[in-house]
C-alpha positions in Angstrom: 59.9 -18.5 5.3 57.7 -19.7 2.5 55.6 -16.9 0.9 51.8 -17.6 0.5 50.3 -17.0 -3.0 47.7 -14.3 -3.2 44.0 -15.1 -3.7 42.9 -14.2 -7.1 39.8 -12.1 -7.4 37.0 -14.2 -9.3 36.2 -13.3 -12.9 32.6 -12.3 -12.3 33.8 -9.5 -10.0 36.3 -8.2 -12.4 33.6 -8.3 -15.2 31.1 -6.5 -13.0 28.3 -9.0 -13.3 26.0 -10.7 -10.7 27.5 -13.5 -8.7 26.8 -17.1 -9.9 23.7 -18.5 -8.2 24.2 -21.5 -6.0 21.7 -24.1 -6.9 21.0 -25.4 -3.4 21.2 -24.1 0.1 21.1 -25.8 3.4 20.9 -29.6 3.8 20.9 -31.6 0.7 19.2 -35.0 0.4 20.0 -37.6 -2.3 17.3 -39.5 -4.0 18.4 -42.5 -6.2 16.4 -43.6 -9.2 16.5 -46.4 -11.5 18.0 -45.3 -14.9 15.7 -47.8 -16.7 12.3 -47.3 -15.4 12.8 -44.1 -13.3 11.2 -45.5 -10.0 12.9 -44.6 -6.6 12.8 -48.2 -5.4 16.5 -49.0 -5.8 18.3 -50.9 -3.1 21.9 -52.1 -2.5 22.5 -55.6 -3.3 24.0 -57.3 -0.3 27.1 -59.3 -0.7 28.3 -57.3 -4.0 30.2 -54.2 -3.6 28.5 -51.1 -5.2 25.9 -53.0 -7.1 22.3 -51.6 -7.1 18.9 -53.3 -7.9 15.6 -52.0 -8.8 12.7 -53.7 -7.2 10.4 -52.8 -10.0 12.2 -53.7 -13.2 14.9 -55.9 -11.7 17.6 -53.7 -13.2 21.1 -54.2 -11.8 24.0 -51.9 -12.0 26.6 -49.7 -10.5 25.3 -46.2 -11.3 21.7 -45.4 -10.2 20.6 -42.0 -11.2 21.0 -39.5 -8.3 18.9 -36.3 -7.6 19.9 -33.8 -5.1 17.0 -32.1 -3.4 17.1 -29.3 -0.8 14.8 -29.5 2.3 11.7 -27.8 0.7 11.9 -30.1 -2.5 12.5 -33.2 -0.5 9.3 -32.7 1.6 7.3 -32.1 -1.6 8.8 -35.3 -2.9 7.8 -37.3 0.2 4.3 -35.8 0.2 4.0 -36.9 -3.5 5.1 -40.2 -2.7 2.7 -40.6 0.2 -0.2 -39.8 -2.1 0.9 -42.6 -4.5 0.7 -45.1 -1.6 -2.7 -44.1 -0.4 
């Protein structure tokens, strides 16, 4: 029979400090933004694999900037976006 290895105690417990804080809890939402102008109007280019395009500044590339927001931050983001449109 194969012997399982033991789980090691994390360093923060051995040092007697507070546990590291997790950044986000609950459901996470990804917001993609243009790395050139910072606007969130970034869409996938149809017909090209992994290519994104900004509708404002016409940037094209493979790596738009991604922000992860929890539910509360995402709702604030949507509220502020709604005020921009009005």
